[in-house]
Backbone of each chain as ProteinMPNN parsed JSONL, in Angstrom:
{"seq_chain_A": "MTRALLLATALSIALPCAAADKGDAEAGKFKVYTCAGCHGIVGWHNAYPNYHVPKIGGQNYEYLIAALNGYKKGERSHPTMRAQGESLSDQDIRDIATYLSSLAP", "coords_chain_A": {"N_chain_A": [[64.033, 87.437, -10.919], [61.891, 89.081, -10.976], [60.048, 86.964, -10.646], [60.22, 86.459, -7.997], [59.724, 89.303, -7.092], [56.947, 89.561, -8.021], [55.985, 86.927, -6.654], [56.423, 87.972, -3.809], [55.009, 90.259, -3.768], [52.124, 89.414, -4.086], [51.869, 87.586, -1.535], [52.086, 89.68, -0.015], [49.544, 90.998, -0.477], [47.844, 88.665, 0.175], [48.196, 87.944, 2.647], [48.04, 89.422, 4.818], [45.143, 89.782, 4.612], [44.026, 86.908, 5.359], [44.623, 86.843, 7.737], [42.898, 88.77, 8.541], [40.869, 87.896, 8.351], [40.576, 85.693, 9.956], [39.534, 85.294, 13.372], [39.279, 86.002, 16.655], [40.726, 83.69, 19.088], [40.928, 84.248, 21.519], [38.982, 86.13, 22.765], [36.908, 84.568, 21.689], [36.904, 82.156, 23.401], [35.473, 83.193, 25.354], [33.34, 84.336, 24.559], [32.106, 81.757, 24.249], [30.673, 80.741, 25.998], [27.797, 80.897, 26.102], [27.02, 79.121, 24.45], [27.914, 76.751, 25.408], [25.149, 75.842, 27.176], [24.123, 74.035, 25.818], [25.738, 73.335, 23.923], [28.035, 71.848, 25.961], [27.21, 69.823, 27.058], [27.804, 66.56, 26.706], [26.411, 64.294, 25.018], [24.09, 65.011, 25.281], [20.336, 66.058, 24.282], [18.215, 67.871, 22.239], [15.162, 69.542, 23.21], [12.831, 69.618, 21.718], [12.78, 69.435, 18.227], [13.667, 65.611, 19.064], [17.033, 65.189, 19.023], [20.171, 64.804, 19.339], [22.318, 67.466, 20.098], [24.516, 68.876, 18.029], [28.316, 67.899, 18.082], [30.491, 70.588, 18.031], [33.085, 71.873, 18.526], [36.543, 71.947, 17.373], [35.595, 71.5, 14.493], [35.735, 72.591, 11.486], [36.542, 75.692, 10.589], [35.573, 77.348, 8.609], [33.056, 76.019, 7.735], [32.305, 76.727, 10.056], [31.427, 79.214, 10.166], [29.616, 79.968, 7.749], [27.618, 78.497, 9.068], [26.69, 79.576, 11.092], [26.173, 81.986, 10.199], [24.054, 81.247, 8.696], [21.943, 80.576, 10.106], [21.488, 82.951, 11.39], [20.298, 84.507, 9.027], [18.535, 83.053, 8.392], [18.171, 80.832, 7.102], [18.629, 78.398, 7.995], [16.675, 77.057, 10.136], [16.514, 76.353, 13.075], [15.175, 77.34, 15.937], [16.088, 78.362, 18.204], [18.843, 78.616, 17.543], [18.519, 80.32, 15.68], [17.959, 82.405, 17.348], [20.136, 82.713, 18.81], [22.283, 83.475, 16.52], [21.025, 85.902, 15.56], [22.12, 87.495, 17.886], [24.726, 87.763, 17.578], [27.123, 89.611, 16.398], [29.369, 90.042, 13.088], [31.852, 90.223, 13.969], [31.954, 88.898, 16.338], [31.093, 86.119, 15.452], [33.711, 85.411, 13.979], [35.584, 85.519, 16.154], [34.525, 83.486, 17.749], [33.984, 81.099, 15.826], [36.898, 80.769, 15.103], [37.438, 80.029, 17.981], [36.103, 77.549, 18.485], [37.393, 76.065, 16.069], [39.736, 75.981, 16.81], [40.193, 73.879, 19.293], [40.202, 70.878, 20.207], [39.389, 66.816, 20.186]], "CA_chain_A": [[64.343, 88.893, -9.991], [60.574, 89.878, -11.582], [59.02, 86.157, -10.271], [60.798, 86.927, -6.761], [58.587, 90.251, -6.565], [55.601, 89.065, -7.544], [55.289, 86.237, -5.212], [56.321, 89.078, -2.601], [53.469, 91.104, -3.588], [51.046, 87.901, -3.87], [52.284, 87.596, -0.27], [51.962, 90.877, 0.878], [48.475, 91.107, -0.41], [46.979, 87.525, 0.591], [48.837, 87.404, 4.102], [47.012, 90.435, 5.711], [43.505, 89.259, 4.024], [43.626, 85.992, 5.828], [44.588, 87.595, 9.186], [42.003, 90.074, 9.134], [39.638, 87.171, 8.488], [40.284, 84.829, 11.231], [38.907, 85.794, 14.325], [40.393, 86.323, 18.383], [40.169, 82.927, 19.648], [40.79, 84.26, 23.207], [37.95, 86.474, 23.006], [36.145, 83.378, 21.572], [36.502, 81.631, 24.306], [34.609, 83.657, 26.327], [31.994, 84.235, 23.872], [31.141, 80.443, 23.676], [30.073, 80.405, 27.546], [26.361, 80.557, 26.274], [26.669, 77.891, 23.498], [27.955, 75.788, 26.635], [24.381, 75.245, 27.572], [23.146, 73.153, 25.081], [26.695, 71.901, 23.057], [28.659, 71.343, 26.621], [26.75, 68.435, 27.685], [27.851, 64.909, 26.6], [25.385, 63.512, 25.065], [22.826, 66.189, 25.539], [19.349, 66.19, 23.771], [17.433, 68.862, 21.702], [14.138, 68.992, 23.856], [11.93, 68.869, 20.401], [12.067, 67.548, 18.096], [14.311, 64.879, 20.073], [17.981, 64.498, 18.111], [21.621, 65.372, 19.779], [22.778, 68.574, 19.897], [25.502, 68.787, 17.457], [29.576, 68.354, 18.546], [30.847, 71.568, 17.158], [34.276, 71.756, 19.022], [37.122, 71.065, 15.866], [34.605, 71.718, 13.321], [36.523, 73.426, 10.512], [36.207, 77.321, 10.974], [34.43, 78.081, 7.485], [31.879, 75.703, 7.901], [31.051, 77.048, 11.553], [31.186, 80.679, 9.989], [28.382, 79.678, 7.292], [26.562, 77.946, 9.734], [26.185, 80.295, 11.85], [25.223, 83.424, 9.329], [22.803, 81.009, 8.028], [21.103, 80.878, 11.533], [21.603, 84.232, 11.524], [19.903, 84.957, 7.913], [16.982, 82.403, 8.464], [18.769, 79.923, 5.839], [18.826, 77.213, 8.564], [15.498, 76.962, 10.598], [16.409, 75.959, 14.542], [14.742, 78.227, 17.021], [17.368, 78.453, 19.662], [20.082, 79.173, 17.391], [18.297, 81.694, 14.738], [17.923, 83.63, 18.384], [21.965, 82.964, 18.87], [22.531, 83.84, 15.803], [21.119, 86.983, 15.086], [22.597, 88.364, 18.886], [25.836, 87.873, 17.115], [28.173, 90.488, 15.384], [30.328, 89.368, 12.522], [32.894, 90.12, 14.777], [31.616, 87.423, 17.233], [31.102, 84.848, 14.722], [34.811, 85.1, 13.627], [35.623, 84.754, 17.282], [33.76, 81.678, 17.943], [34.398, 79.669, 14.95], [38.416, 80.487, 15.464], [38.094, 79.068, 18.935], [36.03, 76.596, 18.178], [37.815, 74.998, 15.094], [40.969, 75.4, 17.583], [39.766, 72.717, 19.994], [40.447, 68.936, 19.591], [38.973, 66.261, 21.325]], "C_chain_A": [[62.651, 88.993, -9.84], [59.769, 88.568, -11.068], [59.472, 86.629, -9.09], [59.484, 88.073, -6.359], [57.101, 90.132, -6.338], [54.85, 87.623, -6.895], [55.48, 87.145, -3.621], [55.29, 90.319, -2.526], [52.452, 90.34, -3.688], [51.032, 87.984, -2.617], [51.87, 88.749, 0.116], [50.163, 91.202, 0.558], [47.412, 89.836, 0.159], [47.25, 87.463, 2.377], [47.693, 88.32, 4.93], [45.479, 89.768, 5.897], [43.262, 87.765, 5.098], [43.772, 86.261, 7.153], [43.838, 87.949, 9.688], [40.713, 88.943, 8.809], [38.903, 86.557, 9.257], [40.035, 85.598, 12.295], [39.708, 85.612, 15.777], [40.155, 85.048, 18.981], [40.127, 83.159, 21.135], [38.951, 84.726, 23.633], [36.532, 85.359, 22.871], [35.646, 82.398, 22.65], [35.827, 81.953, 25.279], [33.058, 84.033, 26.351], [31.618, 82.907, 23.612], [30.261, 80.057, 25.079], [28.457, 80.039, 27.122], [25.988, 79.158, 25.539], [26.859, 76.659, 24.596], [26.479, 74.822, 27.269], [23.814, 74.417, 27.457], [24.504, 71.902, 24.366], [27.718, 71.4, 24.267], [28.322, 70.103, 27.376], [26.884, 67.35, 26.635], [26.951, 64.48, 26.129], [23.726, 63.865, 25.021], [21.687, 66.008, 24.162], [18.634, 67.073, 23.228], [15.98, 68.319, 22.527], [13.039, 68.776, 23.15], [12.541, 69.85, 19.428], [13.947, 66.855, 18.671], [16.182, 63.979, 19.019], [19.582, 65.473, 18.914], [21.901, 66.543, 19.371], [24.357, 68.282, 19.232], [27.084, 68.737, 17.982], [29.841, 69.582, 17.561], [32.621, 71.911, 17.35], [35.048, 71.199, 17.948], [36.446, 70.977, 14.551], [35.596, 73.014, 12.492], [35.747, 74.759, 10.71], [35.52, 77.847, 9.635], [33.621, 77.879, 7.583], [31.035, 76.794, 8.909], [30.708, 78.564, 11.033], [29.978, 80.667, 9.175], [27.49, 78.87, 7.958], [25.769, 78.385, 10.403], [25.318, 81.798, 11.543], [24.112, 82.758, 8.484], [21.701, 80.768, 9.076], [20.33, 82.145, 11.382], [20.349, 84.823, 10.447], [18.541, 84.05, 7.866], [17.188, 81.208, 7.607], [18.572, 78.606, 6.762], [17.823, 77.883, 9.794], [15.481, 76.85, 12.15], [16.355, 77.167, 14.938], [15.528, 78.948, 17.864], [18.405, 79.154, 19.078], [19.834, 80.123, 16.353], [18.548, 82.852, 16.302], [19.274, 84.244, 18.408], [22.035, 83.753, 18.118], [22.445, 84.96, 15.321], [21.262, 88.258, 16.607], [23.961, 88.648, 18.068], [26.214, 89.107, 16.211], [28.731, 89.735, 14.368], [31.394, 88.882, 13.075], [32.924, 88.612, 15.555], [31.735, 86.512, 16.957], [32.342, 84.567, 14.638], [35.241, 85.059, 14.812], [35.775, 83.704, 17.538], [34.348, 80.781, 17.285], [36.263, 79.474, 15.069], [38.616, 79.737, 16.572], [37.417, 78.092, 18.78], [36.943, 75.112, 17.384], [39.351, 74.812, 15.762], [40.791, 73.848, 18.365], [39.471, 70.927, 19.485], [39.884, 67.808, 20.881], [40.341, 65.789, 22.522]], "O_chain_A": [[62.144, 88.985, -8.719], [58.581, 88.871, -10.961], [58.922, 87.727, -9.009], [58.551, 87.837, -5.591], [56.342, 90.343, -5.392], [53.663, 87.351, -6.721], [54.818, 86.968, -2.598], [54.925, 91.043, -1.599], [51.532, 90.909, -3.101], [50.013, 88.572, -2.254], [50.914, 88.59, 0.875], [49.546, 91.677, 1.511], [46.272, 90.117, 0.529], [46.46, 86.943, 3.166], [46.704, 87.889, 5.522], [44.881, 89.395, 6.907], [42.138, 87.683, 5.594], [42.853, 85.813, 7.838], [43.634, 87.817, 10.895], [39.574, 89.31, 9.096], [37.693, 86.509, 9.481], [40.365, 86.775, 12.146], [40.789, 85.023, 15.795], [39.107, 85.141, 19.621], [39.463, 82.463, 21.903], [38.09, 84.162, 24.309], [35.532, 85.296, 23.586], [34.511, 81.953, 22.823], [35.515, 81.117, 26.127], [32.143, 84.087, 27.173], [30.771, 82.766, 22.73], [29.36, 79.219, 25.131], [27.882, 79.092, 27.658], [25.093, 78.359, 25.817], [26.058, 75.726, 24.639], [26.505, 73.659, 27.673], [23.101, 73.852, 28.287], [24.534, 70.677, 24.254], [28.428, 70.48, 23.861], [29.059, 69.508, 28.162], [26.055, 67.292, 25.727], [26.251, 64.037, 27.039], [22.677, 63.253, 24.822], [22.188, 65.83, 23.052], [17.909, 67.334, 24.187], [15.642, 67.136, 22.568], [12.204, 67.969, 23.558], [12.792, 70.999, 19.79], [15.022, 67.455, 18.646], [16.38, 62.84, 18.595], [19.762, 66.69, 18.864], [21.739, 66.755, 18.169], [25.212, 67.61, 19.808], [27.292, 69.843, 18.481], [29.43, 69.544, 16.401], [33.317, 72.164, 16.367], [34.634, 70.164, 17.425], [36.911, 70.312, 13.626], [35.994, 74.081, 12.961], [34.542, 74.842, 10.948], [34.878, 78.891, 9.744], [32.797, 78.792, 7.628], [29.955, 77.378, 8.826], [29.704, 79.097, 11.507], [29.068, 81.318, 9.689], [26.493, 78.525, 7.324], [24.591, 78.063, 10.557], [24.433, 82.422, 12.127], [23.373, 83.394, 7.734], [20.529, 80.802, 8.702], [19.125, 82.379, 11.286], [19.48, 85.539, 10.944], [17.555, 84.472, 7.262], [16.171, 80.542, 7.42], [18.309, 77.614, 6.082], [18.076, 78.966, 10.322], [14.431, 77.245, 12.658], [17.132, 78.049, 14.571], [15.453, 80.156, 18.086], [18.951, 80.094, 19.655], [20.791, 80.816, 16.009], [19.204, 83.893, 16.258], [19.652, 85.4, 18.216], [21.918, 84.911, 18.52], [23.393, 85.393, 14.666], [20.803, 89.4, 16.609], [24.261, 89.833, 17.922], [25.448, 89.457, 15.313], [28.661, 88.533, 14.625], [31.9, 87.765, 12.962], [33.633, 87.617, 15.404], [32.323, 85.703, 17.674], [32.596, 83.469, 15.134], [35.577, 83.874, 14.799], [36.785, 83.003, 17.598], [35.046, 79.87, 17.729], [36.838, 78.386, 15.11], [39.531, 78.915, 16.619], [38.203, 77.159, 18.95], [37.119, 73.94, 17.717], [40.088, 73.872, 15.466], [41.297, 72.826, 17.903], [38.793, 70.235, 18.725], [39.958, 67.956, 22.101], [40.064, 65.27, 23.603]]}, "seq_chain_B": "MIEMNRISAMKRFAALLAPVALMLAAPAFAAGDVDAGKAKSVTCQACHGADGNAGVDPQYPRLAGQYADYLSRALHEYKSGERKNPIMAGFATTLSDTDIQDLSAYFASLPGSKLTDLHGHIEGE", "coords_chain_B": {"N_chain_B": [[2.493, 39.402, 54.884], [4.405, 37.922, 53.415], [3.187, 37.928, 50.811], [3.101, 40.592, 50.205], [5.765, 41.621, 50.117], [6.304, 39.811, 47.827], [4.574, 41.843, 46.519], [6.63, 43.784, 46.565], [8.805, 42.759, 45.485], [8.045, 42.807, 42.818], [7.342, 44.908, 41.94], [10.49, 46.393, 42.311], [11.04, 44.925, 40.169], [9.827, 45.692, 37.881], [10.779, 48.649, 37.67], [13.46, 48.213, 37.175], [12.961, 47.187, 34.98], [11.821, 48.812, 32.749], [13.471, 50.979, 32.221], [15.449, 49.129, 30.805], [13.632, 48.438, 28.504], [13.332, 50.766, 27.202], [15.893, 51.332, 26.47], [16.212, 49.567, 24.47], [14.133, 50.365, 22.758], [14.738, 52.969, 21.757], [17.33, 52.22, 19.58], [16.491, 50.991, 17.595], [14.907, 52.959, 16.284], [15.887, 55.432, 15.038], [18.807, 53.413, 13.713], [21.008, 53.241, 11.382], [22.255, 51.193, 8.551], [25.727, 50.529, 8.593], [27.152, 49.319, 6.986], [26.042, 49.45, 4.505], [26.091, 51.849, 4.261], [28.634, 53.373, 4.495], [29.364, 52.181, 1.7], [27.572, 53.607, 0.259], [29.023, 56.254, 0.369], [30.476, 57.506, -0.986], [30.382, 59.774, -3.23], [29.759, 61.723, -1.218], [32.615, 61.792, -0.116], [34.245, 63.434, -1.536], [33.909, 66.144, -1.117], [33.443, 65.726, 1.873], [35.678, 64.318, 2.738], [38.045, 61.242, 2.849], [38.287, 60.074, 5.21], [35.952, 61.52, 6.046], [36.827, 63.41, 7.351], [37.158, 66.168, 6.543], [39.622, 67.465, 5.803], [40.655, 68.903, 3.319], [39.059, 71.542, 2.869], [38.185, 74.106, 4.334], [35.833, 74.874, 3.951], [33.616, 72.663, 4.234], [32.148, 70.629, 6.418], [33.207, 68.767, 9.35], [32.281, 65.48, 9.955], [33.01, 63.098, 10.317], [32.68, 60.999, 13.432], [30.652, 62.392, 14.285], [27.201, 63.235, 15.55], [24.872, 60.586, 14.901], [21.537, 60.878, 14.865], [22.172, 63.762, 14.431], [23.148, 64.197, 11.922], [20.922, 63.089, 10.602], [18.983, 64.531, 10.771], [20.15, 66.362, 9.801], [20.447, 66.253, 6.772], [17.745, 65.644, 6.188], [16.554, 67.882, 6.809], [18.308, 69.436, 4.536], [17.352, 68.246, 2.476], [14.558, 68.609, 2.379], [14.374, 71.216, 1.314], [14.727, 73.262, 4.489], [17.116, 73.53, 5.681], [19.131, 75.956, 4.102], [21.231, 75.15, 1.146], [22.927, 75.079, -1.75], [24.116, 73.003, -2.972], [24.299, 70.85, -1.248], [21.947, 70.445, -1.071], [21.464, 69.672, -3.922], [22.424, 67.244, -3.809], [21.292, 66.036, -1.356], [18.137, 65.674, -2.076], [18.076, 63.741, -3.958], [18.128, 61.287, -1.997], [16.68, 58.714, -0.273], [14.906, 57.79, 3.038], [16.213, 55.812, 3.695], [18.518, 55.621, 2.748], [19.455, 57.739, 4.141], [19.638, 56.947, 6.535], [21.844, 55.143, 6.757], [24.042, 56.157, 5.73], [24.289, 58.337, 7.457], [25.267, 56.594, 9.685], [26.851, 55.475, 9.064], [28.686, 57.635, 9.061], [28.708, 58.765, 11.465], [30.056, 56.391, 12.889], [32.717, 56.755, 12.206], [36.079, 56.395, 12.867], [39.111, 58.33, 14.411], [37.917, 60.89, 15.164], [37.562, 64.639, 15.116], [36.252, 65.963, 16.261], [34.322, 67.406, 19.094], [32.253, 67.606, 21.918], [31.561, 70.236, 23.961], [32.114, 70.223, 26.545], [34.308, 70.95, 29.245], [35.841, 73.307, 27.701], [35.186, 75.456, 28.046], [35.479, 79.118, 29.698], [36.172, 79.098, 33.159], [34.722, 77.506, 33.445]], "CA_chain_B": [[3.743, 39.822, 54.757], [4.708, 37.319, 52.011], [2.228, 38.707, 49.755], [3.617, 42.396, 50.335], [7.209, 41.288, 49.659], [6.233, 39.596, 46.414], [4.48, 43.33, 45.754], [7.35, 44.909, 46.662], [9.883, 42.628, 44.474], [7.229, 42.838, 41.497], [7.501, 46.926, 41.562], [11.649, 46.333, 41.656], [11.142, 44.157, 38.516], [9.115, 46.369, 36.882], [11.657, 49.488, 37.759], [14.403, 47.817, 36.297], [12.737, 46.721, 33.373], [11.356, 49.945, 32.309], [15.078, 51.562, 31.347], [15.95, 48.377, 29.432], [12.568, 48.361, 27.472], [13.387, 52.562, 26.818], [16.881, 51.604, 25.498], [15.769, 48.53, 23.359], [12.952, 50.798, 21.49], [15.64, 54.037, 21.373], [18.086, 52.068, 18.299], [15.25, 51.013, 16.713], [13.872, 54.156, 15.719], [17.303, 55.4, 13.815], [19.869, 52.963, 13.828], [20.805, 52.661, 9.811], [23.249, 49.839, 8.192], [26.836, 51.042, 8.381], [28.208, 49.253, 5.612], [25.545, 50.1, 3.276], [26.461, 53.569, 4.273], [29.745, 53.455, 3.452], [29.44, 51.675, 0.197], [26.826, 55.068, -0.421], [29.562, 57.319, 0.757], [31.86, 57.833, -2.463], [30.048, 60.879, -3.668], [30.233, 62.648, -0.458], [33.965, 61.832, 0.31], [35.102, 64.501, -2.233], [34.154, 67.206, -0.136], [33.95, 65.385, 3.231], [37.393, 63.597, 2.882], [37.737, 59.801, 2.675], [38.32, 59.488, 6.451], [34.985, 61.897, 7.378], [37.174, 64.725, 8.175], [37.398, 67.236, 5.374], [40.824, 67.711, 5.699], [41.249, 69.431, 2.324], [38.736, 72.822, 2.414], [37.784, 74.086, 5.683], [34.624, 75.375, 4.25], [33.18, 71.543, 4.652], [32.0, 70.478, 8.101], [33.955, 67.44, 9.391], [31.791, 64.438, 9.897], [33.444, 61.908, 11.512], [32.182, 61.457, 14.711], [29.097, 63.653, 14.727], [26.035, 61.942, 16.466], [24.162, 59.924, 13.736], [20.379, 61.599, 14.515], [22.159, 65.513, 14.149], [23.406, 64.112, 11.103], [19.902, 62.36, 10.179], [18.415, 65.8, 11.108], [20.613, 68.056, 8.728], [19.983, 65.862, 5.457], [16.342, 65.715, 5.791], [16.504, 69.724, 6.637], [18.747, 69.889, 3.416], [15.967, 67.759, 1.441], [13.144, 69.498, 2.607], [14.813, 73.078, 1.877], [14.516, 73.465, 5.541], [18.03, 74.36, 5.349], [19.654, 76.027, 2.313], [22.273, 74.89, 0.792], [22.708, 74.59, -3.046], [25.24, 71.959, -3.14], [24.132, 69.381, -0.351], [20.13, 70.361, -1.654], [21.406, 68.685, -4.629], [22.471, 65.675, -3.311], [19.824, 65.33, -0.651], [17.246, 65.865, -2.727], [18.57, 61.86, -4.435], [18.554, 60.003, -1.231], [15.584, 58.156, 0.421], [15.014, 57.923, 4.666], [17.088, 54.801, 4.322], [20.225, 56.268, 2.523], [20.039, 59.009, 5.053], [20.04, 56.551, 7.953], [22.412, 54.47, 6.694], [24.981, 57.371, 5.991], [24.279, 58.913, 9.469], [24.765, 55.545, 11.161], [28.138, 55.224, 8.697], [29.998, 58.717, 9.204], [28.941, 58.936, 12.719], [30.714, 55.498, 13.159], [34.301, 56.976, 12.007], [37.035, 56.228, 14.054], [39.588, 59.317, 14.103], [36.949, 61.987, 14.823], [38.03, 65.516, 15.366], [35.539, 66.971, 16.697], [34.341, 67.338, 20.439], [31.253, 68.829, 22.659], [32.174, 71.772, 24.672], [32.495, 69.907, 27.953], [35.991, 71.265, 29.375], [36.347, 73.894, 26.946], [34.602, 76.702, 28.704], [36.672, 79.605, 30.239], [36.124, 79.869, 34.462], [34.107, 76.041, 34.05]], "C_chain_B": [[4.797, 39.287, 53.595], [4.192, 38.201, 50.921], [3.206, 39.973, 49.464], [4.854, 42.4, 49.705], [7.833, 40.623, 48.633], [5.797, 41.159, 45.936], [5.82, 43.78, 45.347], [8.62, 44.403, 45.267], [9.385, 42.559, 43.018], [7.604, 44.5, 41.119], [9.074, 46.92, 41.568], [11.805, 45.924, 40.497], [10.969, 45.298, 37.714], [10.282, 47.912, 36.652], [12.914, 48.947, 37.163], [14.46, 47.615, 34.829], [12.104, 47.753, 32.054], [12.627, 50.596, 31.358], [15.537, 50.847, 30.359], [14.715, 48.657, 28.347], [12.906, 50.22, 26.63], [14.674, 52.134, 26.052], [16.964, 50.547, 24.63], [14.953, 49.504, 22.305], [14.049, 52.056, 21.018], [16.195, 53.712, 19.736], [17.591, 52.205, 17.473], [14.924, 51.568, 15.742], [14.819, 54.728, 14.72], [18.55, 54.823, 13.703], [20.01, 52.626, 11.876], [22.319, 51.728, 9.828], [24.657, 50.686, 7.878], [27.819, 50.779, 7.273], [27.498, 49.352, 4.346], [25.974, 51.602, 3.236], [27.679, 54.308, 3.812], [29.454, 53.059, 1.981], [28.498, 53.178, -0.605], [27.575, 56.032, -0.266], [30.077, 58.107, -0.281], [31.712, 59.083, -2.591], [30.437, 62.113, -2.179], [31.797, 63.045, 0.353], [34.88, 62.691, -0.68], [34.941, 65.761, -1.618], [34.147, 67.25, 1.496], [35.41, 64.678, 3.44], [37.05, 62.184, 3.283], [37.314, 59.357, 4.4], [36.379, 60.273, 7.228], [35.588, 63.686, 7.708], [37.664, 66.022, 7.929], [38.314, 68.18, 5.7], [41.259, 68.856, 4.662], [40.652, 71.16, 2.138], [38.013, 72.937, 3.673], [35.691, 74.884, 5.604], [33.042, 74.182, 3.947], [33.05, 71.167, 5.791], [32.773, 68.822, 8.144], [32.588, 66.393, 9.735], [31.805, 63.19, 10.527], [33.263, 62.256, 12.942], [31.335, 61.967, 15.422], [27.966, 62.342, 14.947], [25.296, 61.68, 14.739], [22.645, 60.398, 13.315], [21.106, 63.432, 14.022], [22.113, 65.141, 12.669], [22.124, 63.683, 9.744], [19.284, 63.908, 9.621], [18.663, 66.788, 9.85], [19.877, 67.25, 7.501], [18.951, 65.862, 5.265], [16.332, 67.323, 5.876], [17.046, 69.772, 4.949], [17.8, 69.524, 2.329], [14.836, 68.448, 0.746], [13.44, 70.961, 2.104], [14.555, 73.777, 3.14], [15.551, 74.306, 5.867], [18.826, 74.349, 4.132], [20.844, 75.803, 2.059], [22.139, 74.496, -0.556], [23.399, 73.017, -3.436], [24.677, 70.72, -2.369], [22.338, 69.433, -0.644], [20.479, 69.492, -2.858], [21.401, 67.41, -4.396], [21.498, 64.974, -2.428], [18.663, 64.755, -1.251], [17.027, 63.981, -3.44], [18.523, 60.688, -3.4], [17.165, 59.918, -0.485], [15.93, 58.068, 2.175], [16.384, 56.981, 4.554], [18.624, 54.822, 3.871], [20.174, 56.946, 3.537], [20.247, 58.327, 6.388], [21.12, 55.985, 7.943], [23.901, 55.442, 6.575], [25.209, 57.792, 6.751], [25.017, 58.182, 10.069], [26.817, 55.415, 10.24], [29.022, 56.448, 9.183], [29.903, 59.078, 11.068], [29.662, 57.44, 13.551], [32.355, 55.505, 13.249], [35.23, 57.076, 12.591], [38.034, 57.848, 13.55], [39.209, 60.511, 14.186], [37.792, 63.021, 15.751], [37.326, 66.606, 16.036], [34.713, 66.27, 18.4], [32.717, 68.004, 21.05], [32.217, 69.796, 23.444], [32.951, 71.311, 26.373], [34.035, 70.04, 27.82], [36.35, 72.395, 28.455], [35.575, 75.275, 27.236], [35.254, 77.254, 29.38], [35.348, 79.844, 32.016], [35.005, 78.15, 34.194], [34.868, 74.987, 35.417]], "O_chain_B": [[5.69, 39.924, 53.037], [4.828, 39.054, 50.302], [3.934, 40.101, 48.48], [5.04, 43.162, 48.757], [9.027, 40.578, 48.338], [6.499, 41.73, 45.101], [6.167, 44.085, 44.206], [9.146, 45.141, 44.434], [10.162, 42.295, 42.101], [8.069, 44.982, 40.087], [9.372, 47.608, 40.592], [12.624, 46.439, 39.736], [11.829, 45.792, 36.984], [10.571, 48.214, 35.494], [13.343, 49.805, 36.391], [15.298, 47.732, 33.935], [11.983, 47.51, 30.854], [12.683, 50.663, 30.13], [15.957, 51.31, 29.298], [15.058, 49.155, 27.275], [12.557, 50.517, 25.487], [14.678, 52.535, 24.888], [17.954, 50.598, 23.901], [15.154, 49.379, 21.097], [14.215, 52.111, 19.799], [15.854, 54.419, 18.787], [17.76, 53.054, 16.598], [14.675, 51.124, 14.621], [14.567, 54.515, 13.534], [19.498, 55.599, 13.586], [19.225, 51.913, 11.251], [23.158, 51.608, 10.72], [24.65, 51.476, 6.933], [28.75, 51.424, 6.791], [28.083, 49.352, 3.262], [26.132, 52.308, 2.24], [27.822, 55.317, 3.122], [29.34, 53.975, 1.166], [28.733, 53.639, -1.722], [27.062, 57.056, -0.717], [30.037, 59.337, -0.305], [32.639, 59.794, -2.204], [31.205, 63.075, -2.22], [32.104, 64.009, 1.055], [36.108, 62.634, -0.617], [35.928, 66.496, -1.603], [34.545, 68.147, 2.239], [36.017, 64.69, 4.511], [36.03, 61.897, 3.909], [36.403, 58.615, 4.768], [35.772, 59.91, 8.236], [35.015, 64.7, 8.106], [38.309, 66.781, 8.653], [38.09, 69.378, 5.872], [42.1, 69.684, 5.013], [41.329, 71.995, 1.539], [37.303, 72.021, 4.087], [34.833, 75.189, 6.433], [31.907, 74.528, 3.62], [34.068, 71.386, 6.448], [32.846, 67.992, 7.238], [31.612, 67.139, 9.664], [30.948, 62.488, 11.064], [33.533, 63.304, 13.529], [31.17, 62.057, 16.639], [27.921, 61.145, 14.663], [25.275, 62.431, 13.764], [22.267, 60.44, 12.145], [20.431, 64.173, 13.308], [21.185, 65.628, 12.023], [22.226, 63.837, 8.527], [19.166, 64.3, 8.46], [17.947, 67.557, 9.208], [18.723, 67.594, 7.241], [18.689, 66.079, 4.082], [16.063, 67.937, 4.843], [16.216, 70.134, 4.115], [17.477, 70.295, 1.425], [14.393, 68.721, -0.37], [12.713, 71.865, 2.517], [14.148, 74.932, 3.016], [15.377, 75.465, 6.244], [19.151, 73.425, 3.388], [21.667, 76.308, 2.823], [21.315, 73.608, -0.773], [22.941, 72.163, -4.195], [24.634, 69.63, -2.94], [21.617, 68.465, -0.403], [19.799, 68.468, -2.919], [20.539, 66.59, -4.714], [21.009, 63.851, -2.55], [18.24, 63.619, -1.035], [16.029, 63.265, -3.348], [18.759, 59.508, -3.66], [16.585, 60.943, -0.128], [17.079, 58.26, 2.573], [17.425, 57.264, 5.147], [19.599, 54.277, 4.389], [21.222, 56.745, 4.151], [20.878, 58.883, 7.287], [21.735, 56.081, 9.005], [24.765, 55.305, 7.442], [26.393, 57.831, 7.087], [25.614, 58.67, 11.029], [27.821, 55.29, 10.941], [30.101, 56.175, 9.709], [30.822, 59.527, 11.753], [29.759, 57.467, 14.778], [33.093, 54.777, 13.913], [35.337, 58.218, 13.039], [37.732, 58.434, 12.51], [39.804, 61.374, 13.54], [38.47, 62.699, 16.727], [37.676, 67.759, 16.288], [34.593, 65.089, 18.729], [32.19, 68.921, 20.419], [33.44, 69.922, 23.385], [33.856, 71.812, 27.041], [34.8, 69.617, 26.953], [37.579, 72.447, 28.431], [35.518, 76.1, 26.324], [35.967, 76.509, 30.053], [34.259, 80.414, 32.077], [34.549, 77.817, 35.288], [34.322, 73.94, 35.766]]}, "name": "protein", "num_of_chains": 2, "seq": "MTRALLLATALSIALPCAAADKGDAEAGKFKVYTCAGCHGIVGWHNAYPNYHVPKIGGQNYEYLIAALNGYKKGERSHPTMRAQGESLSDQDIRDIATYLSSLAPMIEMNRISAMKRFAALLAPVALMLAAPAFAAGDVDAGKAKSVTCQACHGADGNAGVDPQYPRLAGQYADYLSRALHEYKSGERKNPIMAGFATTLSDTDIQDLSAYFASLPGSKLTDLHGHIEGE"}
C-alpha cells in the first residue's frame, strides 16, 4: 500500500513535468518553415564554409534543444544559426524540437 | 567547315570533362577511411550508440547517416572550442585530423539512419 502510494506520488510529479517539457508538434510544424530554406534541400551546402547543412529531421529532442540554445547563447558560432536562435523563444525551441524529433526518413 | 566541326567537338568534350574533374576532386578533399573510423569509434558508442542512433539518451545526437563533412566540421569546432561542449571537447582534443575524417566517414556510412532532410516535411510545401 505504501509502495503503491509512493509510486503514485512519484508518477504524479514526474508526468506533468515531462508533459510541460515537450513542445507542441503541430505548432512546430509551422515554425520550421524558415528552417527548410537550408535544411529542406537534400544535399544542400553552406555557401561558406563549404559543408553540407546537417540533417535535423528525426534528430533527438534534447539534443535539438541544446543545439538551438547553444546558437542562441553564442556557444556555437554559425552566424545564420545564431541569428535564427536569437529570434526564437524557449517555447518556439520546444515546439520546433518536438516536431523535428517526430520525423522519420 | 571540318575545322569548325573539330573546334565544336573539342568544346563539347571540354564541357563533358569539367564536371568529371570536379567530381574527382571533391572526394579526395575529405574522404576518410570507414574501416579505420569503425576501429576508432568504440568510445563514441557509449553515448551515440553502437548503431550511431543514440537510442538510449536523447541528449546525445544521432550520427548514423549524417553528412560526413558536417560531422567533420562539428568535431573540428569542438576541438578548437568554437563549439562549446565540455564532454565533446574532452574527446575531440585527442583526435587528429585523420581521426576526424575517419570517424566522420564511418558514422556517415552507417545503415539504418533515422535522420532526414526537411524536404516534404514542411507545411504548405
